[in-house]
C-alpha positions in Angstrom: -34.2 -7.7 35.9 -33.8 -4.2 36.6 -35.8 -2.0 34.5 -33.7 1.8 33.7 -30.6 -0.9 32.5 -29.3 -0.2 28.9 -29.1 -3.1 26.6 -26.7 -3.2 23.6 -27.5 -4.2 20.4 -25.8 -7.1 18.8 -21.9 -6.5 18.5 -20.5 -6.1 14.9 -18.4 -8.2 13.5 -15.6 -5.8 13.6 -15.9 -6.1 17.6 -14.4 -9.5 18.2 -12.2 -12.0 16.6 -13.4 -14.3 14.0 -13.1 -17.0 17.0 -16.3 -15.2 18.6 -18.4 -15.6 15.8 -19.4 -19.1 16.7 -21.0 -17.7 20.0 -22.1 -14.6 19.2 -23.6 -16.4 16.1 -25.9 -18.1 18.4 -27.3 -15.7 20.5 -31.1 -15.2 19.5 -32.6 -12.0 18.7 -33.4 -9.6 21.6 -31.8 -8.5 24.9 -28.8 -10.5 25.5 -29.3 -10.0 29.4 -32.6 -11.8 28.8 -30.7 -14.1 27.0 -28.2 -14.7 30.0 -31.0 -15.1 32.8 -33.3 -17.5 30.9 -30.4 -19.7 29.8 -28.5 -19.9 32.9 -32.3 -20.9 34.9 -32.6 -23.2 32.2 -29.0 -24.8 32.2 -29.1 -24.8 35.8 -33.0 -26.7 36.3 -32.4 -28.8 33.7 -28.9 -30.3 35.0 -30.3 -30.6 38.2 -32.6 -33.5 37.3 -29.3 -35.4 36.6 -28.0 -38.0 39.1 -24.4 -37.5 40.4 -23.9 -41.4 38.3 -25.9 -39.4 35.1 -23.5 -36.6 35.4 -20.4 -38.5 35.1 -21.4 -39.5 31.5 -18.9 -39.2 28.5 -20.8 -40.3 25.5 -16.5 -41.5 24.1 -13.5 -42.1 25.6 -11.7 -38.8 25.7 -14.3 -36.8 26.0 -15.5 -34.6 29.1 -18.3 -35.9 31.5 -21.3 -33.6 31.7 -19.9 -32.6 35.3 -16.5 -31.1 32.9 -18.7 -29.6 30.4 -20.4 -27.9 33.5 -17.3 -27.0 35.1 -15.5 -25.7 32.2 -18.7 -23.8 31.3 -18.4 -22.2 34.4 -14.7 -21.5 34.4 -15.3 -20.1 30.9 -17.9 -17.6 32.0 -15.7 -16.2 34.7 -12.7 -15.7 32.7 -14.9 -14.2 30.1 -16.8 -12.0 32.9 -13.2 -11.3 34.4 -12.1 -9.9 30.7 -15.1 -7.9 30.5 -14.9 -5.8 33.9 -11.5 -5.0 33.3 -12.0 -3.7 29.8 -15.3 -2.2 31.1 -13.6 -0.6 33.5 -10.9 1.1 31.3 -8.3 -1.0 31.5 -6.7 -1.2 28.8 -3.7 -3.7 29.6 -3.4 -6.8 26.7 -5.6 -9.9 28.7 -3.9 -13.4 28.2 -5.8 -16.7 26.9 -6.4 -19.6 28.8 -6.2 -23.2 28.1 -9.6 -24.9 28.6 -8.2 -28.6 28.6 -5.7 -27.8 31.4 -8.5 -26.4 33.1 -10.6 -29.6 33.0 -7.9 -32.0 33.3 -6.2 -30.5 36.5 -9.7 -30.0 38.4 -10.7 -33.3 39.9 -14.5 -32.6 39.5 -15.8 -36.2 39.7 -15.4 -36.0 43.5 -17.8 -32.8 43.6 -21.8 -33.0 44.2 -23.4 -32.2 40.5 -25.6 -29.9 43.0 -22.7 -28.3 44.4 -21.4 -28.0 40.9 -24.8 -26.3 39.5 -24.5 -23.9 43.0 -21.5 -22.7 41.7 -22.8 -21.9 38.2 -25.7 -20.4 39.6 -23.3 -17.8 41.6 -21.6 -17.0 38.8 -24.0 -16.5 36.5 -25.5 -14.0 38.8 -22.3 -12.4 39.6 -22.1 -11.7 35.7 -25.9 -10.7 35.3 -24.9 -8.3 38.4 -22.2 -6.7 36.6 -24.1 -6.3 33.5 -27.0 -4.5 35.0 -24.7 -1.8 35.9 -22.9 -1.0 33.0 -23.4 2.3 31.2 -23.9 2.6 27.6 -20.4 4.2 26.8 -19.0 0.9 29.3 -20.6 -1.5 26.6 -18.9 -0.6 23.7 -15.3 -0.4 25.5 -12.5 -2.3 23.4 -9.6 -4.1 25.2 -7.7 -6.4 23.9 -8.2 -10.6 25.3 -6.2 -13.4 24.1 -4.4 -11.3 21.4 -7.6 -10.1 19.4 -9.2 -6.9 19.9 -12.7 -7.2 21.9 -16.2 -4.9 22.9 -17.7 -5.6 26.3 -20.9 -6.4 24.4 -19.1 -8.7 22.3 -17.9 -10.3 25.5 -21.7 -10.5 26.7 -22.7 -12.3 23.7 -19.8 -14.5 23.8 -21.0 -15.6 26.7 -24.4 -16.1 26.2 -23.4 -18.1 22.9 -21.1 -20.2 24.9 -23.4 -21.4 27.3 -26.1 -21.9 24.1 -23.1 -24.1 22.2 -22.0 -26.2 24.9 -26.0 -26.4 25.8 -26.3 -27.7 22.3 -23.1 -30.4 22.7 -25.2 -31.6 25.7 -28.2 -32.2 23.6 -26.8 -34.0 20.8 -24.1 -36.1 22.1 -25.3 -36.5 25.8 -29.1 -36.9 24.9 -30.2 -33.8 27.9 -32.9 -32.1 26.2 -33.3 -28.4 26.9 
């Protein structure tokens, strides 16, 4: 962690579309960057204990495997961080949404070793953190449009953290993976 960086307050509900509330509400009190640092390590550490066979588990027909959940988390963080970058840099071009199921369905993730997927997860999280470390106080409050709704940079950072927490909860409840 960089000691002199600015840490934003929790975003107000006026800073993001209602859909993000699910994620923002899951983020504990305290610095969001610290939550992202710790969460990334915990997710990687816990999932690294799974064999490839265990990571191919799906709790019901038609549900994602553990590998697919991790791939979804990684892809979503990439997209949210890209939106965050564009808005932080003052780009007001409306940014499109994405179809998460299409991303999962078209990626032949079953053939990729779990440790390789975790290395990718770690790389994406490190990239997200490096981006956040260097944002100014003003950058955090910049606003843009993503997926048809107005959102601030800090709301996107909280959404990234909350999205991970949300899916870790699913991994605990449905896949019986303790975090």
